[in-house]
C-alpha positions as CSV (number, residue, x, y, z in Angstrom):
1,M,97.0,1.1,-66.5
2,N,98.1,0.0,-63.0
3,R,98.1,-3.6,-64.1
4,I,100.3,-2.7,-67.1
5,K,102.7,-0.8,-64.8
6,K,102.9,-3.7,-62.4
7,R,103.6,-6.2,-65.3
8,L,106.2,-3.9,-66.7
9,G,107.8,-3.7,-63.2
10,L,107.8,-7.5,-62.9
11,L,109.3,-7.9,-66.4
12,T,112.0,-5.3,-65.6
13,G,112.8,-7.1,-62.4
14,L,113.0,-10.4,-64.1
15,L,115.2,-9.0,-66.9
16,L,117.6,-7.5,-64.2
17,L,117.7,-10.8,-62.4
18,L,118.4,-12.7,-65.6
19,L,121.2,-10.3,-66.5
20,L,122.7,-10.7,-63.0
21,V,122.6,-14.5,-63.2
22,S,123.9,-14.7,-66.7
23,S,126.7,-12.3,-65.8
24,A,127.6,-14.6,-62.9
25,V,127.6,-17.6,-65.2
26,L,129.5,-16.0,-68.0
27,M,132.0,-14.1,-65.9
28,P,135.3,-16.1,-66.0
29,V,137.0,-17.0,-62.7
30,L,140.3,-15.2,-63.1
31,A,143.4,-17.2,-62.0
32,S,146.2,-15.5,-60.1
33,P,148.6,-13.7,-62.4
34,Y,151.8,-15.6,-63.0
35,P,154.0,-16.2,-61.1
36,Y,151.9,-17.0,-58.1
37,D,152.6,-15.6,-54.7
38,A,153.3,-17.7,-51.6
39,A,150.1,-16.3,-50.1
40,D,147.9,-17.6,-52.9
41,A,145.6,-20.5,-51.9
42,E,147.1,-22.9,-54.4
43,V,150.5,-22.5,-52.9
44,T,149.5,-22.3,-49.2
45,E,147.4,-25.4,-49.5
46,A,150.3,-27.3,-51.1
47,L,152.6,-26.1,-48.3
48,N,150.0,-27.1,-45.7
49,Y,149.8,-30.6,-47.2
50,L,153.6,-31.1,-47.0
51,R,153.7,-29.8,-43.4
52,G,151.0,-32.3,-42.5
53,Q,153.1,-35.1,-43.9
54,Q,156.2,-34.4,-41.8
55,G,157.3,-37.3,-39.6
56,P,158.7,-37.2,-36.0
57,D,162.2,-37.4,-37.4
58,G,161.7,-34.3,-39.5
59,S,161.4,-36.1,-42.8
60,I,158.7,-35.5,-45.5
61,G,158.4,-38.5,-47.8
62,G,161.9,-39.9,-47.1
63,F,165.5,-38.9,-47.8
64,G,165.3,-37.8,-51.5
65,P,161.9,-36.1,-51.4
66,S,162.9,-34.2,-48.2
67,A,165.7,-32.4,-50.1
68,W,163.3,-31.3,-52.8
69,V,160.7,-30.2,-50.2
70,A,163.4,-28.1,-48.4
71,M,164.1,-26.3,-51.7
72,A,160.3,-25.7,-52.2
73,I,160.1,-24.3,-48.7
74,V,162.9,-21.8,-49.4
75,A,161.3,-20.9,-52.8
76,A,158.1,-20.0,-50.8
77,G,160.1,-17.6,-48.6
78,E,160.1,-19.8,-45.5
79,D,163.0,-21.2,-43.5
80,P,163.2,-25.0,-43.5
81,H,164.8,-24.9,-40.1
82,D,161.4,-23.8,-38.8
83,W,159.6,-26.8,-40.3
84,K,159.7,-29.1,-37.3
85,A,158.0,-32.2,-36.0
86,G,158.8,-32.1,-32.3
87,D,162.5,-31.1,-32.0
88,N,163.5,-32.3,-35.5
89,S,163.5,-30.0,-38.5
90,I,163.6,-31.1,-42.1
91,V,167.2,-29.8,-42.1
92,D,168.1,-31.9,-39.1
93,Y,166.7,-34.9,-40.8
94,L,168.8,-34.3,-43.9
95,A,172.0,-33.8,-41.8
96,D,171.2,-36.9,-39.6
97,N,170.8,-39.1,-42.7
98,A,173.6,-37.5,-44.8
99,A,175.3,-40.9,-45.2
100,Q,172.4,-42.1,-47.4
101,A,173.8,-40.1,-50.3
102,T,176.1,-42.3,-52.4
103,L,175.7,-41.3,-56.0
104,A,176.5,-38.1,-57.9
105,T,172.8,-37.3,-58.2
106,D,172.5,-37.7,-54.4
107,Y,175.5,-35.3,-53.9
108,A,174.0,-32.8,-56.3
109,R,170.6,-32.9,-54.7
110,M,172.1,-32.4,-51.3
111,V,174.2,-29.5,-52.3
112,L,171.2,-27.8,-53.9
113,A,169.2,-28.3,-50.7
114,I,172.0,-27.4,-48.3
115,V,172.8,-24.1,-50.0
116,A,169.1,-23.3,-50.2
117,A,168.9,-23.9,-46.4
118,N,171.8,-21.5,-45.7
119,E,174.0,-24.4,-44.6
120,S,177.6,-25.2,-45.8
121,P,177.9,-27.7,-48.6
122,T,181.5,-28.4,-47.4
123,D,180.4,-29.4,-43.9
124,F,176.9,-30.8,-43.5
125,G,176.1,-33.9,-41.5
126,G,179.8,-34.6,-41.1
127,R,180.3,-34.8,-44.9
128,N,181.8,-32.4,-47.5
129,F,179.2,-32.8,-50.2
130,L,180.9,-30.3,-52.6
131,S,184.1,-32.3,-52.5
132,L,182.1,-35.6,-52.9
133,L,180.4,-34.2,-56.0
134,Q,183.6,-32.8,-57.5
135,A,185.3,-36.2,-57.0
136,T,182.8,-37.8,-59.5
137,Y,184.2,-35.5,-62.3
138,D,186.4,-37.5,-64.7
139,G,187.9,-34.5,-66.6
140,T,185.0,-34.4,-69.0
141,Q,181.7,-34.9,-67.2
142,I,180.2,-35.5,-63.8
143,G,179.1,-38.9,-62.5
144,E,178.4,-41.9,-64.6
145,S,179.5,-41.5,-68.3
146,S,176.5,-43.4,-69.4
147,L,174.1,-40.9,-67.8
148,L,173.2,-37.2,-68.4
149,N,171.0,-36.4,-65.4
150,D,173.9,-36.4,-63.1
151,D,175.6,-33.8,-65.3
152,F,172.5,-31.6,-65.4
153,W,172.0,-31.5,-61.6
154,G,175.8,-31.7,-60.9
155,V,176.4,-28.5,-62.8
156,M,173.4,-26.7,-61.2
157,A,174.7,-27.8,-57.8
158,L,178.2,-26.5,-58.4
159,I,176.8,-23.2,-59.6
160,A,174.6,-23.0,-56.5
161,A,177.7,-23.7,-54.3
162,G,179.5,-20.7,-55.8
163,K,181.6,-22.5,-58.4
164,S,182.6,-20.1,-61.2
165,P,181.0,-20.8,-64.6
166,N,184.5,-20.3,-65.9
167,S,186.0,-23.1,-63.8
168,E,187.2,-26.1,-65.7
169,I,184.7,-28.6,-64.1
170,V,181.7,-26.4,-65.1
171,E,183.0,-25.4,-68.6
172,N,183.9,-29.0,-69.5
173,S,180.7,-30.4,-68.1
174,V,178.6,-27.8,-70.0
175,S,180.5,-28.6,-73.2
176,F,179.7,-32.3,-72.7
177,I,176.0,-31.5,-72.1
178,K,175.8,-29.3,-75.2
179,G,177.5,-32.0,-77.3
180,C,174.7,-34.5,-76.3
181,Q,171.8,-32.4,-77.7
182,Q,169.9,-34.3,-80.3
183,T,169.0,-33.2,-83.8
184,G,165.4,-32.3,-82.8
185,G,166.7,-30.0,-80.0
186,G,166.0,-32.3,-77.1
187,W,168.2,-34.2,-74.6
188,G,167.8,-37.7,-73.3
189,F,168.4,-39.5,-70.1
190,D,171.8,-40.8,-71.4
191,P,174.3,-39.1,-73.8
192,G,173.1,-40.9,-76.9
193,A,169.4,-40.6,-76.0
194,S,169.0,-44.4,-76.3
195,W,165.2,-44.1,-75.5
196,G,164.9,-40.9,-77.4
197,P,164.9,-37.3,-76.1
198,D,162.4,-36.4,-73.4
199,V,160.9,-33.2,-71.9
200,D,162.2,-33.9,-68.4
201,S,165.9,-34.2,-69.5
202,T,165.6,-31.3,-72.0
203,S,164.1,-29.0,-69.3
204,A,166.9,-29.9,-66.8
205,A,169.4,-29.2,-69.6
206,I,168.0,-25.8,-70.2
207,M,168.0,-24.8,-66.5
208,T,171.6,-26.0,-66.4
209,L,172.8,-24.0,-69.3
210,V,171.0,-20.8,-68.0
211,A,172.5,-21.3,-64.6
212,A,176.0,-21.7,-66.1
213,G,175.6,-18.4,-68.0
214,E,174.3,-19.4,-71.4
215,N,172.4,-16.7,-73.2
216,P,168.7,-17.8,-73.2
217,G,168.6,-16.8,-76.8
218,S,171.4,-19.2,-77.8
219,D,170.7,-21.9,-80.4
220,A,171.0,-24.7,-77.8
221,I,168.3,-23.2,-75.6
222,T,166.1,-22.0,-78.4
223,Q,166.1,-25.4,-80.0
224,G,165.5,-27.1,-76.6
225,L,162.5,-24.9,-76.0
226,A,161.2,-25.7,-79.5
227,Y,161.4,-29.4,-78.7
228,I,159.4,-28.9,-75.4
229,K,156.8,-26.9,-77.3
230,L,156.3,-29.8,-79.8
231,A,155.6,-32.1,-76.8
232,Q,152.8,-29.9,-75.5
233,T,149.3,-31.5,-75.6
234,D,145.9,-30.0,-75.9
235,D,145.4,-29.9,-72.2
236,G,148.3,-27.5,-71.9
237,G,150.6,-30.1,-70.3
238,F,153.6,-31.9,-71.6
239,Y,153.9,-35.5,-72.7
240,S,156.9,-37.4,-71.4
241,W,157.7,-41.0,-70.4
242,G,154.3,-42.3,-71.4
243,A,152.0,-39.7,-70.1
244,T,151.2,-36.0,-69.7
245,N,152.1,-35.5,-66.1
246,A,152.7,-33.0,-63.3
247,D,156.3,-33.9,-62.8
248,T,157.1,-33.1,-66.4
249,D,154.9,-30.0,-66.3
250,C,157.0,-28.7,-63.4
251,L,160.3,-29.2,-65.0
252,A,159.1,-27.7,-68.3
253,I,157.6,-24.7,-66.6
254,N,160.8,-24.1,-64.6
255,A,162.9,-24.3,-67.9
256,I,160.5,-21.8,-69.6
257,V,160.9,-19.4,-66.7
258,A,164.6,-19.9,-66.5
259,A,164.8,-18.9,-70.2
260,G,163.0,-15.7,-69.4
261,Q,159.6,-16.7,-70.8
262,D,156.1,-16.8,-69.3
263,P,154.4,-20.2,-69.3
264,T,151.0,-18.5,-69.4
265,S,151.7,-16.5,-72.5
266,S,150.1,-17.1,-75.8
267,G,153.3,-18.9,-77.0
268,W,152.8,-21.5,-74.4
269,T,149.0,-21.8,-74.8
270,K,147.4,-24.7,-76.7
271,N,143.7,-25.3,-77.2
272,S,143.2,-22.4,-74.8
273,N,145.2,-24.2,-72.1
274,T,148.5,-23.3,-70.5
275,P,151.0,-25.6,-68.6
276,I,149.8,-23.9,-65.4
277,D,146.2,-24.9,-66.2
278,H,147.2,-28.5,-66.6
279,L,149.3,-28.5,-63.5
280,L,146.5,-27.0,-61.4
281,S,144.1,-29.6,-62.7
282,L,146.1,-32.2,-60.8
283,Q,146.0,-30.5,-57.4
284,Q,143.9,-32.5,-54.9
285,A,141.5,-31.4,-52.2
286,D,144.2,-31.9,-49.6
287,G,146.5,-29.5,-51.4
288,S,148.8,-32.2,-52.8
289,F,149.6,-32.6,-56.5
290,Y,149.1,-36.0,-58.2
291,R,151.4,-37.1,-61.0
292,A,148.4,-37.7,-63.3
293,S,144.6,-37.9,-63.0
294,G,143.9,-40.6,-60.4
295,D,147.6,-41.4,-60.1
296,P,149.6,-40.1,-57.1
297,G,152.8,-41.3,-58.7
298,F,155.8,-42.7,-56.8
299,S,156.2,-39.5,-54.6
300,P,153.3,-37.0,-54.2
301,W,155.7,-35.1,-51.8
302,Q,158.3,-34.5,-54.5
303,T,155.6,-33.7,-57.1
304,T,154.0,-31.2,-54.7
305,A,157.3,-29.6,-54.0
306,G,158.0,-29.3,-57.7
307,A,154.6,-27.8,-58.2
308,I,155.2,-25.1,-55.6
309,Q,158.4,-24.0,-57.3
310,A,156.7,-24.0,-60.7
311,L,153.8,-21.9,-59.5
312,L,156.1,-19.5,-57.9
313,G,158.3,-19.2,-61.0
314,E,161.4,-20.3,-59.0
315,P,163.5,-22.7,-61.2
316,H,166.6,-24.5,-60.0
317,P,168.9,-23.7,-58.4
318,V,166.7,-22.0,-55.8
319,K,169.7,-20.2,-54.3
320,V,173.2,-19.4,-55.6
321,L,176.2,-18.4,-53.6
322,E,178.3,-15.8,-55.1
323,P,181.6,-17.2,-56.6
324,G,184.4,-16.6,-54.2
325,E,187.2,-14.3,-55.1
326,E,189.9,-16.0,-57.2
327,I,193.2,-16.3,-55.4
328,T,196.5,-17.3,-56.9
329,W,199.3,-18.8,-54.9
330,N,202.7,-18.3,-56.5
331,F,205.7,-20.6,-55.9
332,P,209.1,-19.3,-57.1
333,S,212.0,-21.6,-57.8
334,S,214.0,-20.7,-54.7
335,S,212.5,-23.6,-52.8
336,D,210.6,-26.9,-53.1
337,V,208.4,-26.5,-50.1
338,F,206.4,-23.4,-49.2
339,L,204.3,-22.1,-46.4
340,A,200.8,-20.9,-47.3
341,P,199.3,-18.5,-46.8
342,T,202.2,-16.0,-46.7
343,P,200.8,-12.7,-48.3
344,N,204.1,-10.9,-48.5
345,N,205.5,-13.8,-50.6
346,G,202.7,-14.2,-53.1
347,R,200.4,-16.6,-51.2
348,P,197.5,-14.5,-49.9
349,Y,195.0,-15.5,-47.2
350,L,191.9,-17.5,-48.2
351,G,188.6,-15.7,-47.9
352,A,186.5,-18.9,-48.1
353,T,186.8,-22.6,-48.1
354,V,188.5,-24.1,-51.2
355,V,187.4,-27.6,-52.1
356,L,190.1,-30.0,-53.3
357,P,190.7,-30.8,-56.0
358,T,190.2,-27.5,-57.7
359,Y,191.0,-28.9,-61.2
360,T,193.4,-26.0,-61.6
361,E,196.3,-27.7,-59.9
362,P,199.6,-27.0,-61.8
363,E,201.5,-30.1,-62.9
364,E,204.4,-29.0,-60.7
365,L,202.2,-29.4,-57.5
366,A,203.5,-32.4,-55.6
367,G,201.3,-32.2,-52.5
368,V,199.7,-30.1,-49.8
369,Y,200.1,-31.0,-46.2
370,W,198.2,-29.8,-43.0
371,L,199.0,-30.7,-39.4
372,D,196.0,-31.7,-37.3
373,E,197.1,-30.4,-33.9
374,A,194.3,-32.3,-32.2
375,T,195.8,-35.6,-33.3
376,G,199.3,-34.7,-34.2
377,L,198.8,-36.3,-37.6
378,W,199.6,-34.8,-41.0
379,E,196.8,-34.8,-43.6
380,Y,197.6,-34.6,-47.2
381,F,196.4,-33.9,-50.7
382,I,198.4,-35.3,-53.5
383,P,197.0,-34.7,-57.0
384,T,198.0,-38.1,-58.3
385,F,196.2,-40.0,-55.5
386,T,192.6,-41.2,-55.9
387,V,192.0,-40.9,-52.2
388,N,193.3,-38.0,-50.1
389,M,192.9,-37.2,-46.4
390,L,192.8,-33.4,-47.1
391,T,189.7,-32.4,-49.0
392,S,189.6,-28.7,-48.6
393,L,191.7,-25.6,-47.7
394,E,190.2,-23.5,-44.9
395,P,190.6,-19.8,-44.0
396,G,192.9,-19.2,-41.1
397,E,194.8,-22.5,-41.5
398,A,198.5,-22.9,-42.6
399,Y,199.6,-25.4,-45.2
400,L,202.9,-26.8,-46.5
401,V,202.9,-26.9,-50.3
402,A,205.5,-29.0,-52.1
403,V,206.2,-28.3,-55.8
404,S,208.7,-29.7,-58.3
405,G,209.4,-26.3,-59.9
406,P,208.2,-22.7,-60.2
407,C,204.5,-22.4,-60.7
408,S,201.2,-20.6,-59.9
409,W,198.1,-22.2,-58.5
410,N,194.8,-20.5,-59.2
411,L,192.4,-21.4,-56.3
412,Q,188.7,-21.2,-57.3
């Protein structure tokens, strides 16, 4: 009997051990609920990788990638001014190298990063990036007429800088973007989608429309999301430009989030995999994200920055300034030259910088003049000139405004 009891005891112990082992094997490893928190290992390891890549000049991966990294830092709740290598922060690097920006896409990227870093887009590194970006607008669209990516990022940058969605430049650019949507719901790199629509462009378009106030349930956004869904592969990622890759995953995830959806929901699950699953499969041991398996891509710094935003559920623009109060300057017919501001005569004080041109200039506006007392020279803004010395109106400054007849100027 004792032997039987002992055997039963051994069998019971073995059964309990097997149950424990099988439970450990079968118990799924639960991922963090989406969106991730900045304290989650996946995010902290990515941030640590980027911090370890910072050069003595403050840069991380060069001029372009540094701007995207600065946005990711802010998305994670940190201050990019505190990210330093020696005495130089990543913000210092961007300011010191501001002259490298020459294209509309450069200006847009800089405005997005500058606003995120709590700096002024009208005075950064000795340049007025908001004015530079607006100067690429041709009355219909932003930047090169043969491209669409500069319109996507240009509009997002304008919204980030506090430009009203109802302003002419935003409304017309958004109308141009919507007019370039293809039959299948996607957008391409260029207006006619010469290479076909792609997930990257479509995702940027969706973020742009949402940022500009488009209802996420609108036909344009709904059809755009449907196009992205069709491009989802069995591993949960998205196929674009020849491969399923992390860069495309990040843009698609950000578009999904911007539209108010959860990228880990059943609607975005394929073959039991979500876009987040695929993105995380490309995170390396050092915390970085590769573009594809075994392929770091052209910029692991930019890819890692994009992954941080995607995991945190922080689409572009990362930060948006509130649109400034609209002010109208009135010019009656009693004179051709007026002093502004003069509140008692219909020209109130400015509460914030107004970038010129505003694209609301009345046709009667002949010019605006400001005396630089440091040099004794007059600077001017004349609407018909392609190059002007005066690029913004500033609070606390006085201007002479010349008009050809009675009019009102809505300053936005």
